DSSP file (Angstrom, degrees, kcal/mol; ACC not computed):
  #  RESIDUE AA STRUCTURE BP1 BP2  ACC     N-H-->O    O-->H-N    N-H-->O    O-->H-N    TCO  KAPPA ALPHA  PHI   PSI    X-CA   Y-CA   Z-CA
    1    1 A M              0   0    0      0, 0.0    78,-0.2     0, 0.0     2,-0.1   0.000 360.0 360.0 360.0 125.2  -20.6   20.0  -17.6
    2    2 A H    >>  -     0   0    0      1,-0.1     3,-1.3    77,-0.0     4,-0.8  -0.445 360.0-118.8 -76.2 150.0  -22.7   22.8  -16.2
    3    3 A Q  H >> S+     0   0    0      1,-0.3     4,-3.1     2,-0.2     3,-0.9   0.865 113.5  61.3 -56.4 -38.2  -25.2   22.0  -13.5
    4    4 A I  H 34 S+     0   0    0      1,-0.2    -1,-0.3     2,-0.2    -2,-0.0   0.809  98.3  59.3 -60.8 -29.2  -28.1   23.1  -15.7
    5    5 A D  H <4 S+     0   0    0     -3,-1.3    -1,-0.2     1,-0.2    -2,-0.2   0.801 122.9  18.1 -70.7 -29.7  -27.1   20.3  -18.2
    6    6 A W  H X< S+     0   0    0     -3,-0.9     3,-2.1    -4,-0.8     6,-0.3   0.600  89.1 119.6-118.3 -17.3  -27.6   17.5  -15.7
    7    7 A Q  T 3< S+     0   0    0     -4,-3.1     3,-0.1     1,-0.3    65,-0.0  -0.296  90.1   4.0 -60.2 132.3  -29.7   18.9  -12.9
    8    8 A N  T 3  S+     0   0    0      1,-0.3     2,-0.4     2,-0.1    -1,-0.3   0.634  97.4 134.4  66.5  17.7  -33.0   17.0  -12.4
    9    9 A K    X   -     0   0    0     -3,-2.1     3,-1.2     1,-0.1    -1,-0.3  -0.784  59.0-135.0 -94.7 141.7  -32.0   14.5  -15.2
   10   10 A H  G >  S+     0   0    0     -2,-0.4     3,-1.4     1,-0.3    -1,-0.1   0.794 100.5  64.9 -67.4 -28.8  -32.7   10.9  -14.4
   11   11 A F  G 3  S+     0   0    0      1,-0.3    -1,-0.3    -5,-0.0     3,-0.1   0.677  95.9  59.8 -68.8 -14.8  -29.2    9.8  -15.7
   12   12 A A  G <  S+     0   0    0     -3,-1.2     2,-0.4    -6,-0.3    -1,-0.3   0.437 106.9  46.3 -92.2  -0.3  -27.5   11.7  -12.9
   13   13 A F    <   +     0   0    0     -3,-1.4     2,-0.3    -4,-0.1    -1,-0.1  -0.991  54.3 163.5-147.9 134.9  -29.2    9.8  -10.1
   14   14 A F        -     0   0    0     -2,-0.4    21,-3.9    -3,-0.1    22,-0.6  -0.979  11.6-168.6-148.2 135.8  -29.8    6.1   -9.3
   15   15 A Q        -     0   0    0     -2,-0.3     2,-0.7    19,-0.2     3,-0.1  -0.990   6.6-168.7-131.5 127.9  -30.7    4.5   -6.1
   16   16 A N    >   +     0   0    0     -2,-0.4     3,-1.4     1,-0.1     6,-0.1  -0.785  12.4 170.0-114.6  85.4  -30.7    0.8   -5.4
   17   17 A T  T 3  S+     0   0    0     -2,-0.7    -1,-0.1     1,-0.3     5,-0.1   0.653  75.9  64.9 -71.8 -13.8  -32.5    0.2   -2.1
   18   18 A A  T 3  S+     0   0    0     -3,-0.1    -1,-0.3     3,-0.0    -2,-0.0   0.558  76.2 116.1 -82.9  -8.4  -32.5   -3.5   -2.7
   19   19 A C  S X  S-     0   0    0     -3,-1.4     3,-1.3     1,-0.1    -3,-0.0  -0.341  72.3-130.6 -62.3 139.5  -28.7   -3.6   -2.5
   20   20 A E  T 3  S+     0   0    0      1,-0.3    -1,-0.1    -2,-0.0    -3,-0.0   0.741 108.0  45.1 -61.3 -23.5  -27.3   -5.7    0.4
   21   21 A Y  T 3  S+     0   0    0      4,-0.0    -1,-0.3     0, 0.0    -2,-0.1   0.364  85.3 163.8-104.3   3.7  -25.0   -2.8    1.3
   22   22 A F  S <  S+     0   0    0     -3,-1.3     2,-0.0     1,-0.2    -5,-0.0  -0.517  70.5  23.4 -74.2 132.6  -27.5    0.1    1.0
   23   23 A P  S    S-     0   0    0      0, 0.0    -1,-0.2     0, 0.0    -6,-0.0   0.657  74.9-178.8 -81.0 141.4  -26.6    2.6    2.3
   24   24 A C  S    S+     0   0    0      1,-0.1    -2,-0.1     2,-0.0    -4,-0.0   0.684  76.6  36.3 -77.4 -17.5  -22.9    1.8    2.2
   25   25 A H  S    S-     0   0    0     41,-0.1     2,-0.3    39,-0.1    39,-0.1  -0.987  96.5-105.0-131.1 142.3  -22.1    5.1    3.9
   26   26 A P        +     0   0    0      0, 0.0     2,-0.3     0, 0.0    -2,-0.0  -0.515  46.7 168.6 -69.1 129.9  -24.1    6.7    6.7
   27   27 A M        -     0   0    0     -2,-0.3     3,-0.3     1,-0.1     6,-0.1  -0.994  37.6-138.3-139.9 144.7  -26.1    9.7    5.4
   28   28 A S  S    S+     0   0    0     -2,-0.3     2,-0.8     1,-0.2     3,-0.1   0.855  98.7  50.4 -71.5 -34.4  -28.8   11.7    7.0
   29   29 A A    >   +     0   0    0      1,-0.2     3,-1.7     2,-0.0    -1,-0.2  -0.748  61.9 174.4-108.9  85.5  -31.0   12.0    3.9
   30   30 A R  G >  S+     0   0    0     -2,-0.8     3,-1.6     1,-0.3    -1,-0.2   0.792  76.5  66.8 -61.8 -27.8  -31.3    8.4    2.5
   31   31 A G  G 3  S+     0   0    0      1,-0.3    -1,-0.3    -3,-0.1    -2,-0.0   0.735 103.3  46.2 -65.2 -21.2  -33.7    9.7   -0.2
   32   32 A D  G <  S+     0   0    0     -3,-1.7     2,-0.6     2,-0.1    39,-0.5   0.280  80.4 125.7-101.6   8.7  -30.8   11.6   -1.7
   33   33 A F    <   -     0   0    0     -3,-1.6     2,-0.6    -4,-0.1    37,-0.2  -0.588  50.0-152.3 -74.5 115.2  -28.3    8.8   -1.6
   34   34 A N        -     0   0    0     35,-2.7     3,-0.3    -2,-0.6   -19,-0.2  -0.798  19.7-178.7 -95.3 118.4  -27.0    8.3   -5.1
   35   35 A C    >   +     0   0    0    -21,-3.9     3,-1.0    -2,-0.6   -20,-0.2   0.397  58.3 102.0 -92.2   1.1  -25.8    4.8   -6.0
   36   36 A L  T 3  S+     0   0    0    -22,-0.6     2,-0.7     1,-0.3     3,-0.2   0.887  87.5  40.0 -55.2 -43.3  -24.7    5.8   -9.5
   37   37 A F  T 3  S+     0   0    0     31,-0.5    -1,-0.3    -3,-0.3    -3,-0.1  -0.513  72.0 158.5-104.0  63.2  -21.1    6.0   -8.5
   38   38 A C  S <  S+     0   0    0     -3,-1.0     2,-0.6    -2,-0.7    -1,-0.2   0.913  77.3  36.3 -53.2 -48.0  -21.1    2.9   -6.3
   39   39 A F  S    S-     0   0    0     -3,-0.2    -1,-0.2    -4,-0.1     4,-0.0  -0.951 107.5-114.0-105.3 119.2  -17.4    2.6   -6.7
   40   40 A C    >   -     0   0    0     -2,-0.6     3,-1.3     1,-0.2     4,-0.2  -0.295  17.6-154.6 -60.1 122.0  -15.9    6.1   -6.8
   41   41 A P  T 3  S+     0   0    0      0, 0.0     3,-0.2     0, 0.0    -1,-0.2   0.584  93.6  57.5 -72.2  -7.7  -14.5    6.8  -10.2
   42   42 A L  T >  S+     0   0    0      1,-0.2     3,-1.8     2,-0.1     8,-0.1   0.316  70.2 108.4-102.9   7.7  -12.2    9.4   -8.6
   43   43 A Y  T <  S+     0   0    0     -3,-1.3    -1,-0.2     1,-0.3     5,-0.1   0.868  78.9  50.9 -53.6 -40.8  -10.5    7.0   -6.2
   44   44 A C  T 3  S+     0   0    0     -3,-0.2     2,-0.4    -4,-0.2    -1,-0.3   0.580  92.7  91.5 -77.3  -8.8   -7.2    7.1   -8.1
   45   45 A K    X   -     0   0    0     -3,-1.8     3,-0.5     1,-0.2     4,-0.0  -0.743  65.6-152.1 -89.8 131.8   -7.1   10.9   -8.1
   46   46 A Q  T 3  S+     0   0    0     -2,-0.4     2,-1.0     1,-0.3     3,-0.2   0.900  99.2  48.0 -65.5 -40.8   -5.2   12.6   -5.3
   47   47 A D  T 3  S+     0   0    0      1,-0.2    -1,-0.3    -3,-0.1    -3,-0.1  -0.565  72.1 145.5 -98.1  67.7   -7.4   15.6   -5.7
   48   48 A C    <   -     0   0    0     -2,-1.0    -1,-0.2    -3,-0.5     3,-0.1   0.684  60.5-123.2 -81.8 -19.0  -10.7   13.7   -5.8
   49   49 A G  S    S+     0   0    0      1,-0.3     2,-0.1    -3,-0.2    -2,-0.1   0.329  76.1 105.9  92.7  -8.1  -12.8   16.3   -4.0
   50   50 A G  S    S-     0   0    0     -8,-0.1     2,-0.7    15,-0.1    -1,-0.3  -0.286  77.9-100.8 -96.5-176.4  -13.9   13.9   -1.3
   51   51 A H        +     0   0    0     11,-0.1     2,-0.3    -3,-0.1    13,-0.2  -0.921  55.6 148.5-110.7 109.7  -12.9   13.4    2.3
   52   52 A F        -     0   0    0     -2,-0.7     2,-0.3    12,-0.1    10,-0.2  -0.874  34.3-141.9-134.8 165.8  -10.5   10.6    2.8
   53   53 A T  E     -A   61   0A   0      8,-1.7     8,-3.1    -2,-0.3     2,-0.5  -0.922  23.5-119.8-123.9 155.7   -7.7    9.6    5.1
   54   54 A L  E     -A   60   0A   0     -2,-0.3     6,-0.2     6,-0.2     2,-0.1  -0.832  24.1-141.1 -97.1 132.2   -4.5    7.8    4.2
   55   55 A L    >   -     0   0    0      4,-3.0     3,-2.1    -2,-0.5     6,-0.0  -0.351  32.4 -99.1 -80.8 168.6   -3.8    4.5    5.8
   56   56 A Q  T 3  S+     0   0    0      1,-0.3    -1,-0.1     2,-0.1    -2,-0.0   0.805 124.7  57.5 -59.6 -29.5   -0.3    3.5    6.9
   57   57 A N  T 3  S-     0   0    0      2,-0.1    -1,-0.3     1,-0.0     3,-0.1   0.425 120.7-108.4 -83.0   2.8    0.1    1.4    3.7
   58   58 A G  S <  S+     0   0    0     -3,-2.1     2,-0.1     1,-0.3    -2,-0.1   0.366  77.3 129.9  89.7  -4.8   -0.6    4.6    1.6
   59   59 A K        -     0   0    0      1,-0.1    -4,-3.0    -5,-0.1    -1,-0.3  -0.476  62.0-107.9 -81.6 154.3   -4.0    3.5    0.4
   60   60 A K  E     -A   54   0A   0     -6,-0.2     2,-0.7    -2,-0.1    -6,-0.2  -0.617  19.3-151.9 -82.0 138.8   -7.0    5.8    0.7
   61   61 A D  E     +A   53   0A   0     -8,-3.1    -8,-1.7    -2,-0.3     3,-0.3  -0.942  22.5 167.8-109.1 107.7   -9.7    5.1    3.3
   62   62 A C    >   +     0   0    0     -2,-0.7     3,-2.0   -10,-0.2   -11,-0.1   0.174  38.4 115.2-104.8  15.0  -12.9    6.6    1.9
   63   63 A S  T 3  S+     0   0    0      1,-0.3    -1,-0.2   -10,-0.1   -11,-0.1   0.750  80.7  44.9 -63.0 -23.8  -15.3    4.9    4.3
   64   64 A A  T 3  S+     0   0    0     -3,-0.3     2,-0.4   -13,-0.2    -1,-0.3   0.379  93.8 102.0 -97.5   3.8  -16.3    8.3    5.8
   65   65 A C    <   +     0   0    0     -3,-2.0   -15,-0.1     1,-0.1    -3,-0.1  -0.749  35.0 169.1 -95.1 131.4  -16.7   10.0    2.4
   66   66 A V    >   +     0   0    0     -2,-0.4     3,-1.7     1,-0.1     4,-0.3   0.250  44.6 114.5-116.7   8.6  -20.2   10.6    0.9
   67   67 A F  G >  S+     0   0    0      1,-0.3     3,-1.2     2,-0.2     6,-0.2   0.885  79.5  43.7 -50.0 -50.3  -19.0   12.9   -2.0
   68   68 A P  G 3  S+     0   0    0      0, 0.0   -31,-0.5     0, 0.0    -1,-0.3   0.619 110.5  59.7 -74.1  -7.0  -19.9   10.5   -4.9
   69   69 A H  G <  S+     0   0    0     -3,-1.7   -35,-2.7   -33,-0.1     2,-0.4   0.286  83.5  93.6-104.8   9.7  -23.2    9.6   -3.2
   70   70 A T  S X  S-     0   0    0     -3,-1.2     3,-1.3    -4,-0.3     4,-0.4  -0.817  75.6-129.7-103.0 146.0  -24.8   13.1   -3.1
   71   71 A R  G >  S+     0   0    0    -39,-0.5     3,-0.9    -2,-0.4    -1,-0.1   0.859 106.8  56.5 -56.0 -38.9  -27.1   14.4   -5.8
   72   72 A E  G 3  S+     0   0    0      1,-0.2     4,-0.5     2,-0.1     3,-0.3   0.636  93.6  69.1 -72.6 -15.4  -25.1   17.6   -6.1
   73   73 A S  G <> S+     0   0    0     -3,-1.3     4,-2.7    -6,-0.2     5,-0.3   0.627  71.6  89.0 -83.1 -13.4  -21.8   15.9   -6.8
   74   74 A Y  H <> S+     0   0    0     -3,-0.9     4,-2.5    -4,-0.4     5,-0.2   0.917  90.3  44.8 -52.3 -52.2  -22.6   14.5  -10.3
   75   75 A G  H  > S+     0   0    0     -3,-0.3     4,-2.0     1,-0.2    -1,-0.2   0.881 113.9  49.4 -62.4 -39.8  -21.4   17.6  -12.2
   76   76 A M  H  > S+     0   0    0     -4,-0.5     4,-2.4     2,-0.2    -1,-0.2   0.891 111.2  49.8 -67.8 -38.7  -18.2   17.9  -10.2
   77   77 A I  H  X S+     0   0    0     -4,-2.7     4,-2.2     2,-0.2    -2,-0.2   0.935 111.1  48.5 -64.8 -45.9  -17.4   14.2  -10.7
   78   78 A M  H  X S+     0   0    0     -4,-2.5     4,-1.2    -5,-0.3    -1,-0.2   0.878 111.9  50.3 -62.1 -37.5  -17.9   14.5  -14.4
   79   79 A Q  H  < S+     0   0    0     -4,-2.0     4,-0.5    -5,-0.2     3,-0.4   0.929 111.0  48.0 -65.9 -44.8  -15.8   17.6  -14.6
   80   80 A K  H >< S+     0   0    0     -4,-2.4     3,-0.8     1,-0.2    -2,-0.2   0.837 107.5  56.1 -66.7 -32.3  -12.9   16.0  -12.6
   81   81 A L  H 3< S+     0   0    0     -4,-2.2    -1,-0.2     1,-0.2    -2,-0.2   0.813 105.1  53.7 -68.0 -28.3  -13.1   12.9  -14.9
   82   82 A G  T 3<        0   0    0     -4,-1.2    -1,-0.2    -3,-0.4    -2,-0.2   0.577 360.0 360.0 -80.6  -9.7  -12.6   15.2  -17.9
   83   83 A E    <         0   0    0     -3,-0.8    -1,-0.2    -4,-0.5    -2,-0.1   0.480 360.0 360.0 -76.4 360.0   -9.4   16.7  -16.4
């Protein structure tokens, strides 16, 4: 999906400031915090595009990753889901 197809479209951004966990990750620009992908749809992909560390048990720790929560990531996430 090209950026032009989704950029500035309402379906590509959602913010739930009433959520008990908002914001679930620290971000400098809370106004741009996208809750659309509350649970990252790319978690199971090794090449998810985000910043994660591997725990000793082999699971991903994504607590420092804000990739799915930025406005600009929508197109990249949709592209990776199509792979």
